[in-house]
N, C-alpha and C positions, 0 to 999 in steps of 0.2 A: 606912040611909036618911037619917040626919041629915047625912051628908057631901054628899049631893045637894041637900039643902035649903039649905045654906050657899052653894051656887054661884049666881051671878047667871044670869038666863035667857040672856044672850048667851054666857057661858062654857059653859053646858050645851049650847047649840045648836052652838057651835064644837067641843065635844068629840064630839058625835054626828056632825056633818058631817065632821070630821076622821077619825073612825073609818071612816065610809063611804068617803071618798076614799082613805084608806090601803088599805082592803080592795080597792077597785076598782083602785087602782094596782098592787097585788100581783097581782091577777088578770090585768091587762094586761101588766105589765112583769116580774113576778117569775118565777123559775124554780124556786126551792126554798122549802120551808116555813120554813127558817131565816132567810130574808129578810123574812118577814112582820112581825116587830117593827120592823124598820127602816122599812118603808113605813107602818106604823101610827103610829109616833112622828113621822115626817115629816108625815103628813097632819094629825095633831092639833096639832103645833107650828105648822104654817103657818096653820091656821085660828085658833089662839089669837093668833098674831102679828097677823093681820089685825084681829082683835077688839081686841087690846090697843093697837094703834097707831091705831085708828079710821080705817083706810084706806077712805075712801068717796069715790070719784071721781064716781059718778053719784048726786047728791043727790035726784033725783026718784024713784029706786027705793026701796022700803021696806027697812028694816034691822031685822028682828025681834030684839028684845032688844039692840039696838045692834050686831048683827053684820051687816055688809054682805055679803050672800050672793054677789053677783057677784064682788066683789073677793077674798073669802075663797076662792072656787072657783078663780079665776085664780092666786092665790098658791099654793094647794095643788097644782094641776096643774103649775105651773112648777117648784116644788121637787121634786115627785115625779118629774118628767122628769129633773131634774138628778141625783137619787139613782139613778134607773134607769141613766143613762149612766155615773155614777161606779161603780156596782156592776158594770156590764158590763166596765169597764176595770180596776178594782182587784181586785174579789173574784172 
């Protein structure tokens, strides 16, 4: 539990949101269970990137914990789509 206490609220929210988007991306695009870690890591990494680089284009929308939800969602689904297309052609 101490590891979660050291996370900032934005990073924790990015972790939870990225896990949700990675799971949903695997549900929509995935074919095998072995691809689940790829989708999870992509979802988490994309939300962490949006939080880390402070990608906020719509300043009037709230950003709980410093995480811009709309931008993190857009980046996550864009990268998940790229991973799904890459997985389809390569793997």
